[in-house]
C-alpha positions as CSV (number, residue, x, y, z in Angstrom):
1,G,162.5,149.4,-45.9
2,T,158.9,149.1,-47.3
3,V,160.3,147.9,-50.8
4,F,162.3,145.3,-48.9
5,V,159.2,144.2,-47.0
6,M,157.2,144.1,-50.2
7,W,160.0,141.9,-51.9
8,L,160.1,139.7,-48.9
9,G,156.5,139.1,-49.0
10,E,156.7,138.1,-52.6
11,Q,159.4,135.7,-51.9
12,I,157.2,134.0,-49.1
13,T,154.4,133.8,-51.5
14,N,156.5,132.3,-54.3
15,H,158.5,129.8,-52.2
16,G,156.4,129.2,-49.1
17,I,152.7,128.7,-48.3
18,G,150.2,131.4,-47.9
19,N,150.2,135.3,-49.0
20,G,153.5,136.7,-47.9
21,I,152.5,140.2,-47.2
22,S,149.5,139.0,-45.3
23,L,151.6,136.7,-43.2
24,I,154.1,139.7,-42.5
25,I,151.2,141.8,-41.4
26,M,149.8,139.2,-39.1
27,V,153.1,138.5,-37.5
28,G,153.4,142.3,-37.0
29,I,150.2,142.2,-35.0
30,L,151.0,139.0,-33.0
31,A,154.3,140.7,-32.1
32,R,152.5,142.9,-29.7
33,L,150.8,139.9,-27.9
34,P,153.6,139.0,-25.5
35,K,153.6,142.5,-24.1
36,V,149.9,142.5,-23.8
37,V,149.9,139.0,-21.9
38,I,152.7,140.3,-19.7
39,Q,150.6,143.5,-18.8
40,Q,147.5,141.5,-18.2
41,F,149.2,139.2,-15.7
42,T,150.9,142.3,-14.2
43,N,147.3,143.8,-13.6
44,L,146.0,140.6,-12.2
45,F,149.0,139.6,-9.7
46,F,150.6,142.9,-9.1
47,P,147.7,145.6,-8.9
48,E,149.7,147.9,-6.7
49,S,152.2,148.5,-9.6
50,S,149.5,148.9,-12.3
51,D,147.0,151.6,-13.1
52,L,144.5,149.1,-14.4
53,A,144.1,146.6,-11.7
54,T,142.2,143.3,-12.6
55,N,140.4,140.9,-10.4
56,P,140.4,137.1,-11.1
57,F,136.7,137.0,-11.9
58,S,136.9,139.7,-14.6
59,F,140.1,138.2,-15.9
60,I,138.2,134.7,-16.4
61,I,135.3,136.6,-18.1
62,S,137.6,138.4,-20.6
63,I,139.2,135.0,-21.6
64,I,135.9,133.6,-22.1
65,L,134.8,136.5,-24.1
66,L,138.0,136.6,-26.3
67,I,137.5,132.8,-27.1
68,S,133.8,133.5,-28.0
69,I,134.6,136.5,-30.2
70,I,137.4,134.3,-32.2
71,V,134.9,131.5,-32.6
72,F,132.2,133.9,-33.8
73,V,134.6,135.5,-36.2
74,V,135.6,132.3,-37.6
75,L,132.0,131.2,-38.2
76,I,131.2,134.3,-39.9
77,S,134.4,134.3,-42.1
78,T,133.8,130.8,-43.4
79,A,129.9,130.8,-43.5
80,I,128.5,130.4,-47.0
81,R,125.0,130.5,-48.6
82,K,124.5,127.6,-50.8
83,I,122.3,128.2,-54.0
84,P,121.3,124.9,-55.5
85,V,122.3,124.6,-59.3
86,S,121.4,121.7,-61.8
87,Y,123.2,121.1,-64.9
88,A,121.4,119.7,-68.0
89,K,122.6,116.5,-69.6
90,R,124.5,116.8,-72.9
91,I,126.4,114.2,-75.1
92,V,129.9,115.1,-76.4
93,G,131.1,112.2,-78.7
94,R,130.1,108.9,-76.9
95,K,130.2,110.5,-73.4
96,M,127.4,112.1,-71.5
97,Y,128.1,115.2,-69.3
98,G,126.1,117.0,-66.7
99,G,123.0,115.8,-65.2
100,Q,124.1,116.4,-61.6
101,A,123.1,118.7,-58.9
102,T,125.5,121.0,-57.1
103,H,125.3,124.4,-55.6
104,L,126.9,127.9,-55.9
105,P,128.6,128.8,-52.7
106,L,128.2,132.6,-51.9
107,R,130.3,133.8,-49.0
108,I,128.5,135.8,-46.3
109,L,131.5,137.9,-45.9
110,T,132.8,138.5,-49.3
111,A,134.5,141.8,-48.6
112,G,136.7,140.5,-45.7
113,V,138.6,143.2,-43.8
114,M,138.7,145.9,-46.6
115,P,135.6,147.9,-45.7
116,I,137.2,148.6,-42.1
117,I,140.5,149.5,-43.7
118,F,138.5,151.9,-46.2
119,A,136.3,153.2,-43.4
120,Q,139.2,154.0,-40.9
121,A,141.1,155.9,-43.7
122,L,137.8,158.1,-44.6
123,V,136.9,158.6,-41.1
124,L,139.8,161.0,-40.7
125,I,138.1,163.4,-43.1
126,P,136.1,165.3,-40.4
127,S,139.1,165.8,-38.5
128,S,141.1,167.1,-41.4
129,L,138.1,169.4,-42.2
130,A,138.2,170.8,-38.8
131,T,141.8,171.6,-39.2
132,F,140.9,173.6,-42.4
133,I,137.8,175.3,-41.0
134,G,139.6,176.1,-37.7
135,T,138.5,175.1,-34.2
136,G,137.3,178.5,-33.4
137,S,133.9,178.1,-35.2
138,G,131.2,176.1,-33.8
139,F,131.2,173.3,-36.4
140,G,134.8,173.1,-36.6
141,R,135.1,172.7,-32.7
142,F,132.4,170.1,-33.0
143,L,134.4,168.3,-35.7
144,D,137.7,168.6,-33.6
145,A,136.3,167.4,-30.4
146,N,134.3,164.5,-31.5
147,F,136.3,163.1,-34.6
148,N,139.7,163.3,-32.9
149,D,138.7,161.2,-30.2
150,F,138.0,157.5,-31.3
151,T,135.9,156.9,-28.1
152,S,133.3,159.4,-28.9
153,I,129.9,158.5,-30.0
154,P,129.7,160.4,-33.2
155,Y,133.1,159.0,-34.4
156,N,132.1,155.4,-33.8
157,I,128.4,156.1,-35.4
158,F,130.2,157.5,-38.5
159,L,132.7,154.6,-38.5
160,F,129.7,152.1,-38.3
161,I,128.0,153.7,-41.2
162,M,130.9,153.9,-43.3
163,I,131.8,150.2,-42.7
164,V,128.2,149.1,-43.8
165,G,128.3,151.1,-46.8
166,F,131.8,149.9,-47.9
167,T,130.8,146.3,-47.2
168,Y,128.1,146.6,-49.9
169,F,130.6,148.6,-52.2
170,Y,133.5,146.1,-52.0
171,T,131.0,143.1,-52.3
172,A,129.5,144.8,-55.5
173,V,133.1,145.2,-56.9
174,A,134.4,141.7,-56.0
175,F,131.4,139.7,-57.1
176,N,129.5,140.2,-60.3
177,P,126.3,138.3,-60.4
178,A,125.9,138.8,-64.2
179,D,129.1,137.2,-65.0
180,V,128.2,134.2,-62.7
181,A,124.8,133.7,-64.4
182,D,126.4,134.1,-67.9
183,N,128.9,131.4,-67.1
184,M,126.2,129.2,-65.7
185,K,124.2,129.6,-68.9
186,K,127.1,128.8,-71.1
187,Q,127.8,125.5,-69.1
188,G,124.0,124.3,-69.2
189,G,123.5,125.2,-65.5
190,F,120.4,126.7,-64.1
191,I,118.9,127.4,-60.7
192,P,115.8,125.2,-60.3
193,G,112.6,127.5,-60.7
194,V,114.6,130.5,-62.0
195,R,115.2,131.2,-65.7
196,P,118.7,131.5,-67.0
197,G,120.1,134.8,-67.8
198,K,118.9,138.1,-66.3
199,S,116.6,136.3,-63.9
200,T,119.3,134.2,-62.5
201,S,121.5,137.4,-62.3
202,D,118.8,139.1,-60.5
203,Y,118.1,136.3,-58.2
204,I,121.8,135.9,-57.1
205,D,121.8,139.7,-56.5
206,N,118.9,139.6,-54.2
207,I,120.3,136.8,-52.1
208,L,123.7,138.5,-52.1
209,T,122.1,141.8,-51.0
210,K,120.3,139.9,-48.1
211,V,123.3,138.3,-46.7
212,T,125.6,141.2,-47.0
213,L,123.3,143.0,-44.6
214,P,124.2,140.9,-41.5
215,A,127.9,140.7,-42.5
216,S,128.2,144.4,-42.7
217,I,126.7,144.8,-39.4
218,F,129.0,142.2,-38.0
219,L,131.9,144.0,-39.4
220,A,130.9,147.3,-38.1
221,L,130.3,145.8,-34.6
222,I,133.7,144.1,-34.4
223,A,135.3,147.3,-35.7
224,V,133.8,149.4,-32.6
225,F,133.9,146.7,-30.0
226,P,137.5,147.6,-28.7
227,T,136.2,151.2,-28.2
228,F,133.4,149.9,-26.3
229,L,135.6,147.9,-24.1
230,T,138.0,150.6,-23.5
231,S,135.4,153.3,-22.7
232,F,133.0,151.2,-20.5
233,F,135.2,148.5,-19.0
234,N,138.3,150.6,-18.3
235,L,140.5,148.0,-20.4
236,D,143.9,148.9,-21.9
237,F,143.4,149.6,-25.6
238,S,146.3,147.3,-26.5
239,L,144.6,144.4,-25.1
240,A,141.1,145.5,-26.2
241,S,142.3,145.7,-29.8
242,F,142.6,142.0,-29.9
243,Y,139.0,141.6,-29.0
244,G,137.9,143.0,-32.5
245,G,138.8,145.4,-35.1
246,T,141.1,145.2,-37.9
247,S,143.7,143.1,-35.8
248,L,141.4,140.3,-35.0
249,L,139.9,140.0,-38.5
250,I,143.5,140.0,-40.1
251,I,144.7,137.2,-37.8
252,V,141.7,134.9,-38.3
253,G,141.5,135.5,-42.0
254,V,145.2,135.0,-42.7
255,G,145.3,132.1,-40.3
256,L,142.4,130.3,-42.0
257,D,143.8,131.0,-45.5
258,T,147.3,129.7,-44.5
259,L,145.5,126.6,-42.9
260,Q,143.6,126.0,-46.1
261,Q,146.7,126.1,-48.3
262,I,148.7,123.7,-46.1
263,E,145.6,121.3,-46.2
264,S,145.6,121.5,-50.1
265,H,149.4,121.0,-50.3
266,L,149.4,117.9,-48.1
267,L,146.3,116.6,-50.1
268,M,148.0,117.1,-53.3
269,R,151.0,115.0,-52.1
270,H,148.5,112.2,-50.9
271,Y,148.8,112.8,-47.2
272,D,145.7,112.7,-45.0
273,G,145.5,116.5,-44.5
274,F,146.6,118.9,-41.7
275,L,143.9,117.6,-39.2
276,K,142.0,114.4,-38.9
277,S,138.8,116.0,-38.3
278,G,137.3,119.4,-38.9
279,K,135.5,121.3,-41.9
280,I,138.5,122.7,-43.6
281,K,137.5,124.0,-47.2
282,G,139.7,122.3,-49.8
283,R,139.5,119.0,-48.3
284,D,138.1,116.1,-50.3
285,K,135.0,115.0,-48.4
286,R,135.2,111.5,-50.2
287,R,138.5,110.7,-48.8
């Protein structure tokens, strides 16, 4: 079954639009949405048949909160830090190249959803350690009581720290400032006020480190937010998972990537684009 799903994802990637595996994962998450919506309306209109009764005021607040979180996730996922770059003029044959000013876009959230996936895998280590040690001892009992319960405070603190750490780790793996600075130097580009070479690499690395901190905290808060809703607002976890965590980030990330690829295909075939307005990356601003 796994091999078939992988093959199906590759076929979607080759013959369709977007990443096939990511689309399958997103559809699998969205398949739970009708059940969640039905359960929420049951809680609202038939409270006598539901364990989690919902009043209309809290229902409206939850809808506003969901829309606000989605908007905030979209803003963070598409946010970039622009570093000004200038290119020196050079003459090749009878033509002159360069001389223009542009910018180097650094994504605020370079790591995407990967730090949450890594952290959720490693956060199971304390509970496994408790199994080996035994729950009879004090330390083993502490690990078993706190890390087998995803609503416990130690579990969420450990998950928060792991996500922040993995965000920095994955950003360092995915983006190499030294390679970017070397390519800029070869193409005659430079950042105004910064020497080419190592100084440029250090400058880019310093900015990347600063913008990664709020991104890592954002990821960690999104990851623990469903647990917060479940613990303090008595919200069903199947519904709370759409307010944050891996599910929301995957849906938003895959949706934005697919929309950008649709936009690129339409513009390549001389259409006006998917939307008449909106800041979709890949659209030629001069059109």
